[in-house]
N, C-alpha and C positions, 0 to 999 in steps of 0.2 A: 748255896749252888741252888741254880733253877732248875725245877723239874722237866724231861722231856717232854713234848707234845701228848695226851692222851686220846684227842680227836680232833678232828681235823675242821683248819680255823675255819674254813668260809661255811662249812656247816653250823659249827659252834654259833658264829654271828646270824644266820640266818635264822637259826631255831630261837637264838636269846634273844633277837628284836625283831621275830615275826610279830608280836603282836602292837609295837610302837608303828611298826609298817603299816599295820593295820588301821590302826587310829589314824595313823597319818592321811591313808586313803577314805579313811571316813568324816575328813575337816569338810566344812563347808564351801571352802575355795577346793579343795581338790575336788570334788563332787562337781561343782559349778564347771570347771575344766574341762572335764570328762564329757559333762552335757551339754558341750557347748554354750553355756549359760553367765560365764563368766562378764562380767562388766571389762571395757577397756581400762577403766584408771586399775582397777584391781590387777587385773594383767599389769600394767605397767610398774607397779607397785611391787609385785612379786619379783617382777626382773631386778628392780631397784634394788629390794633388799636381797637377793643373792649376788651384785654386783657389788656390794659393801662387804658383804663375807668372803666372796669371794677374793676380793682385793688382798684383802688382809691374809686370808688361807694361805694363800698361793706364797706371796712375799712370805711368810713365815717360813713354806714347808721349803720351799727353793734356796731359803740361808739357811736353813738350819743344817747340822754338821752330822745329826743322827742317822747311824748307817743304817739303820731299818728306813727309816722316812726315805733316804736316797734310794734303797732298793724299789721300794713298790711304789715310786714315784716314776712318773715320765713328762715331758715336756708337753705331749700332745695332750695330757689331760688338765690344761689351761682351760678353765669358761670363763675368764673376764673377758677376752676379746671378744665371744660369743655373745655375751650378755650387754655389754657396749654398744656392737653392731646390732644387737636389735633392741635395746633401746634408742638408740639412735635413729633407727627405724623406724621409730614412732611418734617421737617429737620434732623430727627433720618437717618441716612445712612444705620445702620443697620436692620430696620423695613421697608424701603420703598424707592423707585425710584426717587424720588421729591427733593432732599436734594441738588442735582445737579443744581437747580436752582438758588441758593441763590449767586452761581456764574456767572452765566450767564446772570441774570438781576441787572440792577443799584437797589439800595438803593430807598425805596418809602419813601423821604423826606417830600413830601408834608400831604401825609395823615399822617403820626405819628406827623406833627407838627401839624394837626386840631386834634389829639386825645389829646395832650399836653396842648393847650390851652384849650379842654373843660373838663379836668380835673383842671384845676386851677380854674376855674366854679363852678366847683361842690365842691370844698373845701371851694368857698366862700359862695355858698348855705347853705352849712354843717353847716357853721358858724352863719347867719345872716338869710336865710329863710330855716331852712331846711322842711320846709311843702312843700315847690318847689318839692324834691329829691320824694315824693311821684308820683309826678306828672310824675318823672325820670321813676320808676320804673313802670309806668302804659305803657311807650313806649315799656320799656326792655323787662318786661313780654307779650305787644302785639306781639314783634315780633317772641316770641317763635310759634304763630300762623301759621306767615310764614315759619317757619322752618319747620313744619311739612311737608308744599310741596316742600320745596327746597330740604331737605337733600335725598330723593332718583334721584333727577336731579344731583345734586354733586356728589354722589355715582357711576351715569352712565357716565356723564363727566370725570370722573378721573381716572376710574376703580379700584373704591376702592371695599372692601370686609368687611362685619360687619358694628362695627359703626365708621370704622378708618378716622379720618380726619372730623363725624358730630355730633361728643356727642357734642359740642354748638348747631346745629341746632337741634338735636332728643330732646335735652334735657328730658322732662316729658315723650318720646315715648308714648304709647298709652293713656297714665293718663294725656293727655296735656290738650283736653277738660275740666275735671274736676278739674284740677290744677287751671287754667282759670277762671272759673266759681268761685272755692273757692278765687279767689284772689280779684275778683269783691265784693264778697259777704265783704269781709273783708275791702276794699274799704271804702263800703255802710256804714260799720258799725263805721270807724276811722272821717270820714270827715260828720262834723253834721252841717255845718252852708255854707252860700252865700259866705261869707269873705273865710274861709278855702278852699271852690271850685275854689275860684277864684286865690287863690296862687297855686293850684295842676295845674290848667289850663296853668297859667305861666309859672312853670316847665317841663311839658309836652312838650308845643309848642317851646320851648326853645329847648330843647333836639332833639324834631323833625327837628328843623332847621339846629342845629348842627349833627346830623346824614345825613341829607342831604347834606350837604356841606363836610363831610366827602366821602359819596359815591361820588362825584361829582369828587372828588379830586383823586380817584382810577383811574388808569389807565392815569395819567396826567403826572407820572414822572418814569412810568414802563414801560420806554422804552429800547427794545432789544437793544444789544449792538450786534455788529457783533460776531457771535458765532466762537469762535477759539479752535483748535483739542486740545490744550493746558490747554485751561479752564476747557475742561474732564479730562484729562489725562497728567499733566506738562511733561511726558516721552515722552509723543507719538510724541513729533516732529509735525509738521506740515503738515496737510494735508486736504484735504474738509470731512465737516462736514455739516448736513442740517441746514437751517437758522429755517425753520417751527418747534416752539413749540409743536405740534401734533407730527410731525417726534421724534424729540428730545424725546419727552416722549415716545414713542415706544419703543425709542433706550433703555433706560433704566429698563421698562420694562423687554425687551425681555433679558436683561442681565442679571439681577436678574433672572427671568427662567431658561435660560438656564444653570446659574451656580448651580440652583436648580439641573437639569440632568445630572451635570457634578460636583460632588463633588472631583473629581480628582483635577482639576484647582485649585481649592481652599487649597485643602492638599500639593499640590506641590509648586503653587507660592502667595499662600496669597491672601495680600491686592493688592500687584503689579498686579497679576492676576486679580482681578474684576478691577482693572483699566482699564487695556487693554482690555480686553471683552468691557467695554463698549466707548471706541475711536473707537476700530476695529469694533465694531455694528454703531457709527455712520458714520466712512466711507462705508459701505455695504450699508449702506441705500440710499447712494449718486449713487451707479451703476444702481440702478433704472431707474436713468436720462438718462440711454445708452444704444446701443443695446444689445442683447442677447448675442452677438459673443464678445462682449466687455466686458460683466458682466461676462461670463464665463471666459475669459481671465484672468481678474481680480482675479476673487475667487479662481483659478488656481492657479495664482501666489501665493497669500493669503495663503493658503493650502500649498505649498510647503514652504513657509517661517517660520510657525509657524507650522508646521511637524519638520522640521531642530532641534527649540527652544523647544520640546517637546510635544507637541501640535498637535495630530496626527490628520489629515484632518477631522475624523465623528465629533470631537469638532465642530469645523466649519461649516460642516452641519446641526449640530442640532441648530448651533446659530444662522443660515441664516433662518430656517424653524420659529424659536422662533420671528424672527427680521418681517418676511414676515406677519405670524399672530398676532403680535400684530397692524403691520401696518394697515391691516386690517381690525381691531376693529375700531383703532383710527380714520380712513380716507376711509371707504366703497367705497366712490365713487371711490377710486383710485385701487382698487383690481386687474384692469389687468394691472396697470404698476407695482404693487409690485411683483405679479406672477414671474416676471422673477428670485427673489431670491429664490424662492421655485425651481423655476428651475434650477438656480446654484446649489442647495444642491441637487438633482435628479443626475445631470452630476457627483459632488463628489460620490456620494454612487455606480453609474456603473460604474467608474472608480475602485472602491475597489471590486466590484462582479469580474470586471473581473480577478481580480488575486485572490481572497477568492469567490467562487462561494454562492450565496446567501443561498443555503440550508446549504451546509458547514457550513455557517458562523452561522447561528440557529442553526447546531445542537452543536457546540462548547461551543456558550454563553447559551445552555439550559444547560450543561452539568456543564459551571461555575458557573451559578445562586444555582445550586443545593447544592453545601458548603455553602452558605451566610446563615445564620440564618434568621428569620424574621426581629429581634432587629436588624441586620447590613444593610437590605437593602438601605435605605437611605445613609447610609455610602459609601457603595461601586457601588453605581446605576451608569450602563452604563459602569463597568469599564471594565468588559471582550467585550464589543465593541472596547473601547478604544485599547485592547490588538490588536484585530484584525485588526484594522487600523493600527495601530503602524508599522505590518508586511506588511500589502500592499503596505503603503505608502512607507517602503524599498524599495519594487520592482518598484513601480512609480515613485519616485523621486529620491532614491539613497542618501538620504540626512545623512546615517549615526545614526542618532537617536532613530534606535532601540535597541541598545546595552546600550546608556546613559537612556534610558527611563526604559529599562526592571533593567537597574543596581539601580535606584532610587527606585522601587517597589519592589526590594529585599533586599534591607536597611530593619532589621529588627524594626528600629525604625519606619518605615513608615507603613506596613503592616503586619498583625499577623502571626504566622506559616502555617494556614491553606487557606489561601490567596495567600501566595506564593507558596505552594505547588500546588494550583490552578492553576496558573498564569503559574508556568512551565509546567505540565503537556496540556494546551491549546497550549503552544508557540510551544512546541515538535509533537501534533499533527498536526498544521498549515504547519510545518517545512515538515513536512512528508509527506502534503497532496502536498504542493507547488511543492518540488522536484518531486514528482512522476506526475506531472500535461505535 
């Protein structure tokens, strides 16, 4: 006959797993998370490991006939949907700037292997010692307390917004303290003997040990390969790109930001334009390692090349500003180094103003914007600046791209009638002014 409990269940669990808890918090990965230093690949692998574990754990618990498990478990304790949502937010290229890292970094074989070993043990426990799974739940629910402190750090480290990438860590949100207390209450009701508590402790300690092994394995197989331009964009050819993960992260953030400012690029070049925005951005970052003279000369070369391809120099100017901004946020201690990219952007702007004075540009752009309805602003954002830049570039670089660019815009399938008419009016006005100079 089982003996009645002589201690509080939750107090016993806390005291007897305290050293393991502190060991888990002392692992390299946990410390790097708390210090905002964990790499994106490490964090994604962390989420994937937990999704493997919870996919089996939650299936075994919800299908178990063990009354103790049923009493402790509640459906809102499911972590798998949150983990899957977080993983998708990092790997879906349509939603973020991080999916590139799956190609740049090697597979995390060792951490995933640790997770697969653990799920086999969970299956065995569910069959032979289901009460030990109550101890596992104590650890998984306890980790949500750490998540409260970790999620703002992750958001800051990776430049996330809202709940993107932190649904698992955020979990219960503001209800976390109440949910944790209610979980402990259910534990006290479910476990009624010292023998049952002993089983729960075995499960909790085992899971902590495995958790520590998984944390320790993170980073051991995620060694970055030498990043090639072709891994960012297969069509880019071979050219220098940064090897620093923070710089690469800034590249992809800036690329997406500049494409938001330049819907023309996606409208005309689609996915290919996005890919070249990534690879060009990576090359532009490397210019910060050179003198201002070299950086200016190289950006002018790229501006001429892009202009000939139908990408007026203002698109490069906007891209440079976004790159510099992202880099300065990611690596604030190197602001002076990256400021050369801002000055390169300013040089492009000054060249354009030498052909189309700033006051004239502002005047024709304002007139163009008047024909754009409020519902169309995002679709035609900065199109007027692109038109001005196209005409200025023709005088600066003489690439002959103006005719092709305007012909593409005048295609009825590309832009509606009122936009085409506004374009024709802007072009005529600029032509008259430039000839009169």
